[in-house]
C-alpha positions as CSV (number, residue, x, y, z in Angstrom):
1,M,40.6,33.9,-31.1
2,E,42.5,35.7,-28.3
3,T,41.1,39.2,-27.5
4,L,43.8,41.9,-27.6
5,S,44.0,44.4,-24.7
6,I,44.0,48.1,-25.5
7,T,47.8,48.3,-24.9
8,Q,48.3,45.7,-27.6
9,W,46.3,47.6,-30.2
10,A,47.8,49.7,-32.9
11,E,48.5,53.2,-31.4
12,E,46.0,54.9,-33.6
13,D,43.2,52.6,-32.3
14,R,43.9,53.3,-28.6
15,P,41.3,55.8,-27.2
16,R,43.7,58.0,-25.3
17,E,46.2,58.3,-28.2
18,K,43.4,58.7,-30.6
19,M,42.0,61.6,-28.6
20,M,45.4,63.3,-28.3
21,S,46.0,63.1,-32.0
22,L,42.5,63.6,-33.5
23,G,40.5,65.3,-30.7
24,A,37.6,64.1,-28.6
25,A,35.1,64.5,-31.4
26,A,36.8,61.6,-33.3
27,L,36.0,59.1,-30.6
28,S,32.9,57.0,-30.2
29,N,30.8,57.1,-27.0
30,A,32.3,53.7,-26.1
31,E,35.8,54.9,-26.6
32,L,35.2,58.0,-24.5
33,L,33.7,55.9,-21.7
34,A,36.6,53.5,-22.0
35,I,39.0,56.3,-21.2
36,L,37.0,57.0,-18.0
37,I,37.0,53.5,-16.7
38,G,40.6,52.8,-17.8
39,S,40.4,49.0,-18.1
40,G,38.0,46.2,-18.7
41,S,38.4,42.6,-17.6
42,P,40.9,39.9,-18.6
43,G,38.7,38.7,-21.5
44,E,37.2,42.0,-22.6
45,S,38.7,45.4,-23.3
46,A,37.3,48.6,-21.8
47,V,35.9,49.6,-25.2
48,E,34.2,46.3,-25.7
49,L,32.8,46.4,-22.2
50,M,31.4,49.9,-22.8
51,K,29.9,48.9,-26.1
52,R,28.0,46.2,-24.3
53,V,26.8,48.6,-21.7
54,L,25.7,51.1,-24.3
55,N,24.0,48.5,-26.4
56,D,21.9,47.6,-23.3
57,C,21.0,51.3,-23.1
58,N,20.0,51.4,-26.8
59,N,23.2,53.5,-27.4
60,N,21.6,56.4,-25.6
61,L,23.7,58.3,-23.1
62,N,20.6,59.7,-21.4
63,T,19.5,56.2,-20.6
64,L,23.0,55.3,-19.4
65,G,22.8,58.3,-17.0
66,K,19.6,56.8,-15.5
67,M,21.3,53.5,-14.6
68,S,22.0,52.8,-10.9
69,I,25.4,51.8,-9.5
70,N,23.9,48.4,-8.7
71,E,22.9,47.9,-12.3
72,L,26.3,48.9,-13.6
73,T,28.1,46.6,-11.2
74,S,26.0,43.6,-11.8
75,S,27.6,40.3,-12.8
76,R,26.6,41.1,-16.4
77,Y,29.4,43.7,-16.6
78,R,32.5,42.0,-15.3
79,G,35.2,44.6,-14.8
80,L,32.9,47.4,-13.7
81,G,33.3,47.9,-10.0
82,P,31.7,50.7,-7.8
83,A,34.5,53.2,-8.5
84,K,34.1,52.8,-12.3
85,A,30.4,53.0,-12.1
86,V,30.5,56.2,-10.1
87,T,33.0,57.7,-12.6
88,I,30.5,56.9,-15.5
89,L,27.5,58.4,-13.7
90,A,29.5,61.4,-12.6
91,A,30.5,62.0,-16.3
92,C,26.8,61.7,-17.3
93,E,25.8,64.2,-14.6
94,L,28.5,66.7,-15.8
95,G,27.2,66.4,-19.3
96,K,23.7,67.2,-18.1
97,R,24.9,70.2,-16.1
98,R,26.8,71.5,-19.1
99,Q,23.7,71.4,-21.2
100,L,22.0,73.6,-18.6
101,E,24.7,76.3,-18.6
102,K,25.0,79.1,-21.1
103,A,28.2,79.3,-23.1
104,E,30.8,81.6,-21.5
105,E,30.8,85.0,-23.1
106,R,34.2,86.2,-24.0
107,P,35.1,89.9,-23.2
108,R,35.0,91.8,-26.5
109,M,38.3,93.7,-27.2
110,D,37.4,95.5,-30.4
111,S,38.7,98.9,-29.5
112,A,41.5,100.7,-27.7
113,D,39.0,101.8,-25.1
114,A,37.8,98.2,-24.4
115,I,41.5,97.1,-24.1
116,Y,42.2,100.0,-21.7
117,E,39.2,99.3,-19.5
118,Y,40.3,95.6,-19.3
119,M,44.0,96.2,-18.6
120,H,43.9,99.4,-16.5
121,P,42.9,97.6,-13.2
122,R,45.8,95.2,-13.8
123,M,48.4,97.9,-14.5
124,Q,47.4,101.1,-12.7
125,D,49.5,100.5,-9.6
126,L,52.6,98.9,-11.2
127,A,55.9,100.4,-10.3
128,M,57.6,98.9,-13.3
129,E,56.7,98.2,-16.9
130,Q,54.9,95.0,-17.9
131,A,53.9,93.9,-21.4
132,W,50.8,91.8,-22.1
133,A,49.5,90.1,-25.2
134,L,45.7,89.8,-25.7
135,L,44.9,86.8,-27.8
136,L,41.6,87.2,-29.6
137,N,39.4,85.2,-32.0
138,Q,38.1,86.6,-35.3
139,N,35.2,88.3,-33.5
140,F,37.6,90.1,-31.2
141,G,36.5,87.9,-28.3
142,L,39.3,87.4,-25.7
143,I,40.8,83.9,-25.7
144,R,43.6,84.7,-23.2
145,A,45.4,87.6,-21.7
146,M,49.0,86.9,-20.8
147,Q,51.9,88.7,-19.4
148,I,54.9,88.3,-21.7
149,S,57.5,90.4,-20.1
150,Q,58.4,92.6,-17.1
151,G,61.2,95.2,-16.9
152,G,62.3,98.3,-15.1
153,I,60.8,101.7,-14.6
154,S,61.6,102.9,-18.2
155,G,61.2,99.8,-20.3
156,T,60.6,96.1,-20.8
157,A,61.9,93.8,-23.5
158,V,59.3,92.0,-25.6
159,D,60.2,88.9,-27.7
160,V,57.9,89.0,-30.8
161,R,58.4,85.3,-31.3
162,V,56.8,84.6,-27.9
163,V,53.7,86.6,-28.9
164,L,53.3,84.7,-32.2
165,K,54.0,81.4,-30.6
166,E,51.3,81.9,-28.0
167,A,48.9,83.2,-30.6
168,L,49.3,80.1,-32.7
169,L,49.1,77.7,-29.7
170,N,45.8,79.4,-28.7
171,N,44.4,79.5,-32.2
172,A,44.2,83.3,-32.0
173,T,43.7,85.2,-35.3
174,V,43.9,88.6,-33.7
175,V,46.5,90.0,-31.3
176,A,46.7,93.2,-29.3
177,L,49.8,94.3,-27.4
178,C,49.5,96.4,-24.2
179,H,52.1,97.8,-21.9
180,N,52.2,100.4,-19.1
181,H,54.2,103.5,-18.5
182,P,54.8,104.0,-14.8
183,S,55.8,107.6,-15.5
184,N,52.2,108.2,-16.4
185,N,53.4,109.7,-19.8
186,T,51.5,108.1,-22.7
187,T,54.0,109.3,-25.3
188,P,55.5,106.2,-27.0
189,S,59.3,105.8,-27.0
190,G,61.5,105.0,-29.9
191,D,61.7,101.4,-28.6
192,D,57.9,101.3,-28.4
193,N,57.6,102.3,-32.1
194,R,60.2,99.8,-33.2
195,L,58.6,97.0,-31.3
196,T,55.2,97.8,-32.9
197,Q,56.7,97.8,-36.3
198,R,58.5,94.4,-35.7
199,L,55.3,92.9,-34.3
200,Q,53.2,94.2,-37.2
201,K,55.5,92.7,-39.8
202,A,55.7,89.4,-38.0
203,C,51.9,89.2,-37.7
204,E,51.4,90.0,-41.4
205,A,53.8,87.1,-42.2
206,M,51.7,84.7,-40.1
207,S,48.3,86.1,-41.3
208,I,47.5,87.3,-37.8
209,Y,45.7,90.7,-37.5
210,L,47.5,93.1,-35.2
211,L,44.6,95.1,-33.7
212,D,46.5,97.6,-31.6
213,H,49.3,98.4,-29.3
214,V,48.0,100.3,-26.3
215,I,50.1,102.2,-23.8
216,V,48.3,102.3,-20.4
217,T,48.8,105.0,-17.7
218,D,46.6,105.7,-14.7
219,G,43.8,107.6,-16.3
220,K,44.6,107.7,-20.0
221,Y,46.1,105.7,-22.8
222,Y,47.8,105.9,-26.2
223,S,46.6,103.8,-29.1
224,Y,48.7,103.1,-32.1
225,R,45.6,102.2,-34.1
226,E,43.8,105.4,-33.2
227,N,46.8,107.5,-34.0
228,G,47.2,105.9,-37.4
229,K,50.5,104.2,-36.6
230,I,49.2,100.7,-37.4
């Protein structure tokens, strides 16, 4: 029976498409390795080839990482040239190095003071207003800090939809808003208050917790949470 190439498989069976739709965890070791090498040989798909290689390693990635380039490019594995062998061993080495490293600690943004300390260096010398969204996980760990608008000396327009879109795309369950006042006056404006109210309502509708809206100046800040406005 003729062997089908990966491009002839149903889309849900193709490793790249499968990873894009289901995530890397849904793929077998052979499928992940097939993505790395890209292709097999005319009579054998990349997945089938990597299944054979893994079988010879007792399906142990640690054993695979100990193979030499000469072993991987032997006549037993048609379709595996030096470039593909190097790619496989490089991936195994990266996996080993990842195990040796500690998980990255996310800055914790659980208070207005923590938000100010993080944002003040980024805002202290600005001549115009900027607004930033801090996207956090449920433990108030920072996932991403992103500038969402920039305006003039006395104001900047913030699109609440952009904040929520980025929160959803980054799987954030907590959001904090931060903007600066170049005038060095921490008193919120009417526009600041209305923006905070709109954002709070929008976050509630999407089951996202609005932690705070912090106004940053050079040396002090205003917190809507600390002042009971959220």
